N, C-alpha and C positions, 0 to 999 in steps of 0.2 A: 452602555455609552460606547461610542465609536472611538477609536484611536487611531491615529495614522502614524505610521513608522517615519514619513517624511514631515518634518517640520516646515517646510516650504509649502507644501500641500495643505497643511493644517491652517497655517496663516491665510492662504489664499480662500479656502473655504469660509474662514471666519470674517475675512474682508468682504466676500460676496454676501454674506448674511447681514453683516452690519450696513452695507451699501442698500441692500433690499430694504431693511427695515427704516433707514433713513429716508429712502425714496418713497416708502409708504407714508411716513408722516409728513414728507412734502406734498404728497398727492392729497392727503386729507385737508391739508390747509388750503390747496388750490381748490378743491371741491366746496369748502365752505366759502371761498370767495366766489366762486362760480355761482353758488346758490344764492348768494346776497346779491349779486348782479342780476340774476335771474329775477329775483323778488322785486328789484327796483324796476326792471323792465316790465314786470306783470303790473306794478302799480300804475304805470303809464299807459297800459292798454285800455282800450274802450271795453266797457262791459255793457251789456243790453239787457232789457227787462221790458217785456210786452205786457202791459196791466190795463185793467178796467177797474173803477171804484164803484162800490155799491154801498149807499148808505141807508141803514134800516133806522127808523126812529128820527128823532131830532139832533142833528149835530153836523160836525164838518170834519172832513178829512183832507189834510194838505200836506205839502212837502216844503222844506225850507228852500230847496232849490225849485226852480220854476218848473214842475212836472205836473203836480194835481193840486186842486183846489176845489173840493166837491162837497156841497151841502145838501141837506134835506131838511124841509119843514115837517116831515112826518108823512106828507103825501106826495110831494113832488120833489124831485132831485135835480139840482142845477150846478151850473159852473163847469170846470174843467175836470171831467169825470173819466175820459178816455173813452174807448181804448186808444192807448198810444204806445209807440215803442220809445223807451227812453234810453238815451245813450249817456254814459257817465263814466268817470274814472273810479278806481277802487276805493280811494280815500274820500269820495264824496257821493256815497250812495243815496239814492232818493227814499229817505226814511219817511213812512207815513206817520202822521201823528193825529191821534182822535181827539177831537175837541168838542165836547158835549154842549148843548144848547142849555140856557139856564133853565132849571128844573128837570134836567135830564143828566144821566150818568152813562159813562162808556161801560158796556158789559163784556163784549168779547170780540175778537176778530173771527172771521171766516175766509176759506180760500177755496177755489175750484180752478184747476187747469184745464183748459181745453187744447187738445192736441191738434195739429195740422190737419189730421185726417177726421177730425170731428169728435173723437172719443173724449171723454172727460174722466177726471180723477181727482181726489183730494190733494191738497199740498202734502209733500212727503216731509216727514220730520215733525218735531213738536211745533204747535201753533204758540206764538207769541202771547204772553198773558198781561202785558202791560199797555200803556197808550201809544206806544211806538210799535210800528210794523216793519220788519226788514225780512226779505226773502233771499234766497241764493240766486245768483247770476250767473251768467255764462259770458265767454268771449265772443259768441256769435249769437245772431238772432236764429233761435230754432224754430219759430214760427208759432210756438205755444203762446196762449194767452191767459194770464192768470186774472181771475176775477176776485178781488179782495173786498171782502164785506165787512164794514164796521156796523156792529150792533149796539144802538143806544136805547136805554129804556128809561121810564120816568124814575126820577129819584124819589124813593119812598120817604126819605128824611124831609125833603121839601114838600112832599104831600101832606105830611103831619104838621107843618107848620100853621099855627092859627086855628088848628082843630081843638075845640075845648071838650073835655070829657063830660 
C-alpha cells in the first residue's frame, strides 16, 4: 500500500481517482444513449434485398408488403416472382409466406445466392423450417441475387381421404 507523507497530495490523488471513476460512469451512460440513438437511426435506414422466387409443386409464396406474389400450379409459375430489388425499413421486412394449394403441403425452403461475378453458393446460416422465410439484409445493394425456392408436395393425408381398405 502506498502512503504519502503529504496529506494534501494524498487528497489530490484521491480526488483525481474519484473524478476519473465518475467520468467513466458518465461516459458509459453517454455510450448507452449513443447506442440507442444509433439503433433508432438504423431502424430508419433503407435495407435492400434482391430476390427471385421459385415454386416447386402447387402453392403460392407472397409477402404482406407489395413485393412478391408468386404461384405455381405444378407446371407453370406465374405472378410477381422477380427478380427484383426490394427496399424496406428494418421494422417492415418482406417476409415470404408459403401457402400450399388444396391437397398440397409446404415441405421446405431452399436458397441459392448468385454473386455479381456469376458464382453461386447456398444461403449462409440455417434455413428457416416454418411457413415464413426471412433472410439477412444489408444497408446497400450488393448485386447478389437470392433465389428462394418453396417446395410443396402432395399432402399424403389428403390422398388417403376416401380410400377404402
